[in-house]
VODRENRO-916045 format. One record per residue (C-alpha): residue number from 0; residue in one letter; chain; x negated, y, z negated. Coordinates in steps of 0.001 Angstrom, whole numbers, always signed. Example, Ala and Ser with C-alpha at 12.3 -4.5 7.8 and 13.67 -1.06 7.14 Angstrom:
// residues 2
<resi:0	resn:a	chain:A	px:-12300	py:-4500	pz:-7800>
<resi:1	resn:s	chain:A	px:-13670	py:-1060	pz:-7140>
***
This chain:
// residues 166
<resi:0	resn:m	chain:A	px:+12055	py:-29157	pz:+90996>
<resi:1	resn:a	chain:A	px:+14691	py:-31212	pz:+89170>
<resi:2	resn:p	chain:A	px:+18011	py:-31713	pz:+90933>
<resi:3	resn:t	chain:A	px:+21097	py:-29839	pz:+89770>
<resi:4	resn:l	chain:A	px:+23733	py:-32253	pz:+88485>
<resi:5	resn:q	chain:A	px:+27485	py:-31786	pz:+88722>
<resi:6	resn:a	chain:A	px:+28396	py:-30679	pz:+85219>
<resi:7	resn:t	chain:A	px:+32176	py:-30557	pz:+85472>
<resi:8	resn:t	chain:A	px:+34969	py:-31575	pz:+87759>
<resi:9	resn:e	chain:A	px:+37005	py:-28819	pz:+89393>
<resi:10	resn:e	chain:A	px:+39790	py:-29422	pz:+86854>
<resi:11	resn:e	chain:A	px:+37355	py:-29244	pz:+83918>
<resi:12	resn:s	chain:A	px:+35848	py:-26061	pz:+85352>
<resi:13	resn:l	chain:A	px:+39275	py:-24402	pz:+85468>
<resi:14	resn:r	chain:A	px:+39971	py:-25476	pz:+81856>
<resi:15	resn:l	chain:A	px:+36557	py:-24150	pz:+80838>
<resi:16	resn:r	chain:A	px:+37272	py:-20737	pz:+82359>
<resi:17	resn:t	chain:A	px:+40575	py:-20548	pz:+80487>
<resi:18	resn:l	chain:A	px:+38964	py:-21651	pz:+77207>
<resi:19	resn:i	chain:A	px:+36095	py:-19149	pz:+77535>
<resi:20	resn:a	chain:A	px:+38541	py:-16344	pz:+78386>
<resi:21	resn:g	chain:A	px:+40569	py:-17177	pz:+75278>
<resi:22	resn:r	chain:A	px:+37436	py:-17325	pz:+73166>
<resi:23	resn:v	chain:A	px:+36249	py:-13944	pz:+74501>
<resi:24	resn:i	chain:A	px:+39585	py:-12367	pz:+73536>
<resi:25	resn:s	chain:A	px:+39335	py:-13777	pz:+70009>
<resi:26	resn:m	chain:A	px:+35679	py:-12659	pz:+69575>
<resi:27	resn:e	chain:A	px:+36723	py:-9004	pz:+69120>
<resi:28	resn:g	chain:A	px:+33512	py:-7623	pz:+70575>
<resi:29	resn:r	chain:A	px:+30987	py:-9940	pz:+68934>
<resi:30	resn:k	chain:A	px:+28275	py:-11688	pz:+70960>
<resi:31	resn:l	chain:A	px:+29003	py:-14984	pz:+72698>
<resi:32	resn:e	chain:A	px:+27204	py:-17618	pz:+70622>
<resi:33	resn:e	chain:A	px:+25933	py:-21128	pz:+71398>
<resi:34	resn:g	chain:A	px:+28704	py:-22647	pz:+69279>
<resi:35	resn:d	chain:A	px:+31343	py:-20793	pz:+71313>
<resi:36	resn:w	chain:A	px:+30006	py:-22218	pz:+74550>
<resi:37	resn:t	chain:A	px:+29442	py:-25750	pz:+73235>
<resi:38	resn:d	chain:A	px:+32945	py:-25929	pz:+71719>
<resi:39	resn:a	chain:A	px:+34589	py:-24692	pz:+74939>
<resi:40	resn:y	chain:A	px:+32459	py:-27090	pz:+77023>
<resi:41	resn:c	chain:A	px:+33467	py:-30059	pz:+74859>
<resi:42	resn:d	chain:A	px:+37152	py:-29057	pz:+74826>
<resi:43	resn:a	chain:A	px:+37223	py:-28643	pz:+78620>
<resi:44	resn:r	chain:A	px:+35587	py:-32039	pz:+79167>
<resi:45	resn:g	chain:A	px:+37491	py:-33890	pz:+76424>
<resi:46	resn:i	chain:A	px:+34251	py:-34641	pz:+74563>
<resi:47	resn:p	chain:A	px:+34198	py:-34849	pz:+70743>
<resi:48	resn:k	chain:A	px:+32456	py:-31857	pz:+69163>
<resi:49	resn:a	chain:A	px:+29417	py:-32480	pz:+66977>
<resi:50	resn:g	chain:A	px:+28184	py:-28899	pz:+66483>
<resi:51	resn:w	chain:A	px:+25137	py:-27457	pz:+68178>
<resi:52	resn:s	chain:A	px:+21475	py:-27197	pz:+67287>
<resi:53	resn:n	chain:A	px:+18542	py:-25046	pz:+68354>
<resi:54	resn:l	chain:A	px:+16194	py:-28021	pz:+68044>
<resi:55	resn:d	chain:A	px:+18170	py:-31109	pz:+69032>
<resi:56	resn:i	chain:A	px:+20826	py:-32525	pz:+71337>
<resi:57	resn:d	chain:A	px:+23994	py:-30403	pz:+71294>
<resi:58	resn:v	chain:A	px:+26415	py:-32748	pz:+73045>
<resi:59	resn:t	chain:A	px:+26433	py:-36527	pz:+73284>
<resi:60	resn:y	chain:A	px:+28995	py:-38235	pz:+75473>
<resi:61	resn:e	chain:A	px:+28902	py:-41706	pz:+76936>
<resi:62	resn:n	chain:A	px:+25334	py:-42243	pz:+78182>
<resi:63	resn:v	chain:A	px:+24389	py:-38527	pz:+78249>
<resi:64	resn:g	chain:A	px:+22533	py:-36423	pz:+75686>
<resi:65	resn:l	chain:A	px:+22826	py:-32729	pz:+76528>
<resi:66	resn:e	chain:A	px:+20835	py:-29788	pz:+75199>
<resi:67	resn:q	chain:A	px:+22660	py:-26503	pz:+75834>
<resi:68	resn:k	chain:A	px:+20699	py:-23311	pz:+76525>
<resi:69	resn:m	chain:A	px:+22181	py:-19899	pz:+77115>
<resi:70	resn:l	chain:A	px:+20852	py:-16504	pz:+78084>
<resi:71	resn:r	chain:A	px:+22593	py:-13156	pz:+78248>
<resi:72	resn:f	chain:A	px:+21895	py:-11632	pz:+81619>
<resi:73	resn:d	chain:A	px:+21955	py:-7871	pz:+82120>
<resi:74	resn:r	chain:A	px:+19535	py:-7526	pz:+85036>
<resi:75	resn:g	chain:A	px:+20903	py:-6468	pz:+88422>
<resi:76	resn:d	chain:A	px:+24390	py:-6521	pz:+89770>
<resi:77	resn:s	chain:A	px:+25070	py:-10238	pz:+89595>
<resi:78	resn:i	chain:A	px:+23827	py:-13346	pz:+87851>
<resi:79	resn:a	chain:A	px:+23094	py:-14659	pz:+91340>
<resi:80	resn:t	chain:A	px:+19957	py:-12462	pz:+91339>
<resi:81	resn:a	chain:A	px:+18539	py:-14819	pz:+88679>
<resi:82	resn:c	chain:A	px:+18727	py:-17884	pz:+90930>
<resi:83	resn:g	chain:A	px:+15322	py:-19385	pz:+91654>
<resi:84	resn:k	chain:A	px:+13599	py:-17624	pz:+88735>
<resi:85	resn:w	chain:A	px:+12156	py:-19020	pz:+85501>
<resi:86	resn:l	chain:A	px:+13998	py:-17313	pz:+82647>
<resi:87	resn:m	chain:A	px:+13771	py:-19570	pz:+79565>
<resi:88	resn:h	chain:A	px:+12505	py:-22876	pz:+78266>
<resi:89	resn:p	chain:A	px:+14244	py:-25801	pz:+76576>
<resi:90	resn:s	chain:A	px:+14029	py:-26223	pz:+72809>
<resi:91	resn:l	chain:A	px:+11927	py:-29352	pz:+73214>
<resi:92	resn:t	chain:A	px:+8932	py:-27082	pz:+73690>
<resi:93	resn:r	chain:A	px:+9669	py:-25296	pz:+70398>
<resi:94	resn:s	chain:A	px:+9140	py:-28580	pz:+68571>
<resi:95	resn:i	chain:A	px:+5587	py:-29045	pz:+69866>
<resi:96	resn:r	chain:A	px:+2721	py:-28149	pz:+67561>
<resi:97	resn:v	chain:A	px:-858	py:-27556	pz:+68704>
<resi:98	resn:d	chain:A	px:-3763	py:-27997	pz:+66323>
<resi:99	resn:q	chain:A	px:-6005	py:-24995	pz:+67062>
<resi:100	resn:s	chain:A	px:-9091	py:-26961	pz:+66053>
<resi:101	resn:m	chain:A	px:-8651	py:-29460	pz:+68913>
<resi:102	resn:e	chain:A	px:-10617	py:-29357	pz:+72122>
<resi:103	resn:a	chain:A	px:-8604	py:-28728	pz:+75319>
<resi:104	resn:n	chain:A	px:-8324	py:-32361	pz:+76464>
<resi:105	resn:e	chain:A	px:-7485	py:-33525	pz:+72960>
<resi:106	resn:a	chain:A	px:-4776	py:-30831	pz:+72696>
<resi:107	resn:m	chain:A	px:-3361	py:-31844	pz:+76095>
<resi:108	resn:v	chain:A	px:-3027	py:-35472	pz:+75000>
<resi:109	resn:s	chain:A	px:-1424	py:-34359	pz:+71732>
<resi:110	resn:v	chain:A	px:+1107	py:-32044	pz:+73426>
<resi:111	resn:l	chain:A	px:+2123	py:-34631	pz:+76028>
<resi:112	resn:g	chain:A	px:+2366	py:-37300	pz:+73333>
<resi:113	resn:q	chain:A	px:+4612	py:-35105	pz:+71168>
<resi:114	resn:y	chain:A	px:+6814	py:-34222	pz:+74135>
<resi:115	resn:s	chain:A	px:+7115	py:-37868	pz:+75135>
<resi:116	resn:a	chain:A	px:+7935	py:-38875	pz:+71533>
<resi:117	resn:l	chain:A	px:+10678	py:-36213	pz:+71350>
<resi:118	resn:l	chain:A	px:+12229	py:-37466	pz:+74588>
<resi:119	resn:d	chain:A	px:+12043	py:-41047	pz:+73314>
<resi:120	resn:a	chain:A	px:+13716	py:-40040	pz:+70025>
<resi:121	resn:r	chain:A	px:+16511	py:-38207	pz:+71869>
<resi:122	resn:r	chain:A	px:+16981	py:-41126	pz:+74236>
<resi:123	resn:a	chain:A	px:+17171	py:-43525	pz:+71258>
<resi:124	resn:k	chain:A	px:+19728	py:-41255	pz:+69554>
<resi:125	resn:v	chain:A	px:+22021	py:-41364	pz:+72593>
<resi:126	resn:e	chain:A	px:+21407	py:-45090	pz:+73047>
<resi:127	resn:s	chain:A	px:+22441	py:-45774	pz:+69429>
<resi:128	resn:r	chain:A	px:+25859	py:-44200	pz:+70111>
<resi:129	resn:y	chain:A	px:+26463	py:-45714	pz:+73547>
<resi:130	resn:q	chain:A	px:+27555	py:-49310	pz:+74059>
<resi:131	resn:g	chain:A	px:+27863	py:-49369	pz:+77870>
<resi:132	resn:d	chain:A	px:+25513	py:-50497	pz:+80590>
<resi:133	resn:k	chain:A	px:+24688	py:-47160	pz:+82269>
<resi:134	resn:q	chain:A	px:+21145	py:-45793	pz:+82013>
<resi:135	resn:i	chain:A	px:+20678	py:-43147	pz:+79296>
<resi:136	resn:e	chain:A	px:+20436	py:-39600	pz:+80680>
<resi:137	resn:l	chain:A	px:+18959	py:-36596	pz:+78924>
<resi:138	resn:r	chain:A	px:+20047	py:-33269	pz:+80395>
<resi:139	resn:t	chain:A	px:+19656	py:-29568	pz:+79798>
<resi:140	resn:g	chain:A	px:+22694	py:-27385	pz:+80430>
<resi:141	resn:w	chain:A	px:+21876	py:-23798	pz:+81384>
<resi:142	resn:l	chain:A	px:+24396	py:-20976	pz:+80861>
<resi:143	resn:l	chain:A	px:+23668	py:-17452	pz:+82074>
<resi:144	resn:w	chain:A	px:+26306	py:-14926	pz:+81058>
<resi:145	resn:r	chain:A	px:+26758	py:-11181	pz:+81446>
<resi:146	resn:s	chain:A	px:+27117	py:-9207	pz:+78247>
<resi:147	resn:d	chain:A	px:+30329	py:-7635	pz:+79589>
<resi:148	resn:l	chain:A	px:+31593	py:-11250	pz:+79926>
<resi:149	resn:t	chain:A	px:+32710	py:-10752	pz:+83530>
<resi:150	resn:e	chain:A	px:+30507	py:-13463	pz:+84996>
<resi:151	resn:y	chain:A	px:+28782	py:-16684	pz:+84005>
<resi:152	resn:l	chain:A	px:+26794	py:-19419	pz:+85716>
<resi:153	resn:y	chain:A	px:+26411	py:-22923	pz:+84304>
<resi:154	resn:f	chain:A	px:+24485	py:-25912	pz:+85650>
<resi:155	resn:e	chain:A	px:+22725	py:-29020	pz:+84340>
<resi:156	resn:n	chain:A	px:+19352	py:-30579	pz:+85098>
<resi:157	resn:p	chain:A	px:+17934	py:-33951	pz:+84073>
<resi:158	resn:r	chain:A	px:+15343	py:-33728	pz:+81301>
<resi:159	resn:t	chain:A	px:+12532	py:-36183	pz:+81899>
<resi:160	resn:l	chain:A	px:+8814	py:-36360	pz:+81369>
<resi:161	resn:r	chain:A	px:+7039	py:-36979	pz:+84616>
<resi:162	resn:t	chain:A	px:+3473	py:-38176	pz:+84241>
<resi:163	resn:r	chain:A	px:+763	py:-38582	pz:+86804>
<resi:164	resn:r	chain:A	px:-2456	py:-40499	pz:+86340>
<resi:165	resn:c	chain:A	px:-5631	py:-38702	pz:+87266>
***
């Protein structure tokens, strides 16, 4: 399992709560959208906004490329009941295409090759904007939020392709 990375400082987390609360008030009952979250995240962290995408990196800052994912959670009493469960997948997998005429091993090589190429392209995108000497990081940020907007959980994981030779 990938490690959970510290996404915000305590100060940024407090700013984020205030920004989300303000956004919720201004939404007038509409659903919390990816753009709402990404804008508040960037504002709280002092990161320039670049918009969000369902198929690409949503936030680029310094050496980090971040894909934001969010899921409304209405199961159980608390979002904490979701901890340790698989609930969604990153958009990288939506970009993979499988040729139905391929044999299983051929399809496996194709899928892993496409996934690797997407990671390489995202890494190159971040690298082209970063002039420092830190290693490029690709991350996925996960936001679970209750539809009554009383609770949310946010964390980040590194996004890497781990391969193993057979």
